[in-house]
N, C-alpha and C positions, 0 to 999 in steps of 0.2 A: 759160264756155267761151271762152277767149281764144285767142290765137295759140299756135302750137306751142311757142315758146321762152320764154314769159313765166311759166311755172309756178314754177320755183325762185326767181326774183327777186321775185315777188309774195309768196311764202311767207316769204322772208328779210326783206322789208320789213315784212310784217305782224308777224313775230316781234320785229323791232327796235322797232317802234312799241308793241307790247303790253308788251314787257319794260320799256322806259323809261317808259311810261305808268304801269305798276304801281309801278315804283321811285319815280317822282315823287310818286305818291299816298301811298306809305309814308313818304317823306322829308318831305313837307309839314308834318306836325305837329312833326317834329323840328326843322325850320328855325325855326319860330315859338317853340318851347320854348327852344332853345339860343341864339337871337339875337333877343330881344325888341327890336323897333324900331318906333316909331309910323309911320314912313313905309312900312314893308313891303319896302324894297329889299334890305336885308341878309338878312332871312330868305328872300327869294326866291332870292338868289344862293347862300346856304347850301343851300337845298333843291335847286337845280340841281346843285350840286357833289355833294351826297349822292346824288342820283339817278344821277349818272354813276358814282360809286364803288360803289353798290349794283347798278346795272343792268349794267355792263360785264361783271363776272364771270358773272352769270346768263346774259347773252346769249351769251357765249363758251361757256359750258357747254351751253346749248341747241343752239348751232350744232354743237358737237362731238358731242352726243348724236344729233342728227338726221343728221349726216354731210354737211352742206352747207358 
């Protein structure tokens, strides 16, 4: 029970965090499979890029479906 105007912003932030969190978890194994590096830096960068590529269309689709 927050203030009157914080509902849609909180929901949008939660959807954003959940979408990119799931995309990061999905992309994590792909980053280590396609960029084996003992330091772990390159797979992490690849994972972050893949999470953005996977998460952005999903987030935009969710925001369009919800109508916010």
